[in-house]
Structures are given as C-alpha cells and as structure tokens.
N, C-alpha and C positions, 0 to 999 in steps of 0.2 A: 504493500500500500504506500501511497505517497501523501505528503502534505503539500498544500497549495496556499500561497499568499499572493494576492494580487487581484485582478479583475476576473469577473465571471467568464469573460471571453477566453482568458488564459487557462482557466480551469477545465473547460471542456467537460467530458463525460466522467472524469474523476470525481466530480462533486455530486454525482447523481447517486442518491441512496438506493441500495438494492436489497432484496431478501431480508425484510424486517428492519433495515436500518432507518434511523431517523436522525434529524439534526438536533443538537443540543447546544447550549451556550455555556462557555467556560469564563469565569471571572479571574482577572490577572492582577498582580500588583502593578502600580503605575509604571508605564514604559517597559513592560516585560512581555508584551504580546509576541514579538518576534522570537524571543527565547522560548516561550511556550510552544509556538508552532514548530520550532526545531526539535525540541525534546519530545513532543507528541509524535512527530513524524518518525523519529528514531525508534519509537515503540510500535510503529505500524498504524497509528491512527491517521485518518484523513481529516484535515482542517481547512478552514477558510478564514482568512483575515482580510476583509475589504479595507483598501487604503485609498487615499486621495492626496493630491498635492496640497500643501498648505504653507503660507507664508509666516515665518517666525521672525520676530524682532528681538534682538538682544544687543546690548551695548551699542545702540545706534546703527546697527547692521541688520539688513533684512536678507534672509535666505529662504529658499524653498526646500521643504523636505517632504518625504512621502510618509504621511501620518495615518494612523488607523481611523476609519470613519467612525467607529464606536470605540473610543478609548477604554481600555481595560476589559474589553470583551472580545472573544473569538468564537467561531462555530466549530463543532466537532461532530463528525458522523459516527454514530454508535449503534450497535445492535445489542441491547441490554441482556439478551439471553445468551449471546455468543461471546461478546467482548469482555475483557477484564476492565470494566469501566471504573471500578474503584481506584485503579492505578492512576487514572487521570488526576484525581485530587492530590496524589503524591508526587506529581510531575513538577520539575523545576519550572518556574514561571507561571504556574497555576495556583490560584487561591483556593478555588472550588468550582465544581459544576453547579449550575443553578438547580436547586433540588427542592422538593416538597415531600415531606414524611420519609426522608431518607432515600428518595429515588429521584434520578434526574428527570426534569420536565422537558418534554420535546418542544421544539419551536412550532407554534401553530402554522399550518400550511399557508394561510392567508399572509401572515407576517414574512414568511420566506419569500413569497412572490413580490411583495412590496420591496423587501430588501434587495432581491436580485434585480428588479427593475431600477432601483436606485443606483446600484453598482454599475449597471449597464449605462445609465445616464452619465455617471461620473467618468467612466472609461471612454465615453465618446466625447468627452471635453466639457460637459456641462459642470458648472461649479455652483454648489448650494451651500447655504450657511449652515453652521452647526445646529441652529434651531430648526431649520428646514429638515435636516437629516433626521433628528430625533422625532419630529412631529410626523414623519412618514411611517413611523413603526409603531 
C-alpha cells in the first residue's frame, strides 16, 4: 500500500476504498501532518493530506509554502475488521483517530464528496480563504 499527499488528481485510484474500507480522520500535533503521512505509509496505511499554496509572512518577508488545507488533520483509509487500526494512534505524528465509544468514526460520504470537490478546485488553481474551506465541510 502507498500513502499519498497532494491533490486528488495525483492520487488516482490509490485513494478509492475497496472491500469494506472507509475513510477516517486522524488528528495530529501542530505541523506534524507530513511526518504522520510518512510513518503511516511505512506501516502500509493509505493516507491523504490535501494541501494548498499559502503566503506566510515572517520578519518582513513573504514566502509561499505548501500548507495543509485542514491543519492538524489527515485522512486514512481503514478496514476496521482487517487492519490493525489501533496502531494508528501509536504512530509518530498522530495524536489520535477521531473516535466515538472507542471506535473510529468514518467520514460521512457527503463530506468526502465536498472535500474532494474542494481539493479539485484548489488543484485547478482556485484559491479560497481558510473560512471558506472550513465552511464547505
């Protein structure tokens, strides 16, 4: 299995859940999303970290960076019956999976569609504010 960070266009069919797999959300410490993607990928988990270009100002200088669309969150494909999903919570760069009653909560299909459409819009050059990005989900 592979991990994927970037746009939905780059991801292709790797990001399509199969055979009982669903999308789940993992919460990370600040600025550790890329580390989490790397370590989850080394364990065989497929991930998605949507990113966008963002202007950052520091010490009177402006630079453009590739920043997560949803800071501190990334998506992981899991089959709870097959995968060792508890190991995700112990992965470097992961704080925890979003869970209810001790079980990860799958991302509702309607929110996935909105997220994918948003990522497609950004990858085609459209720039949205942080507020617009969060209100779409």
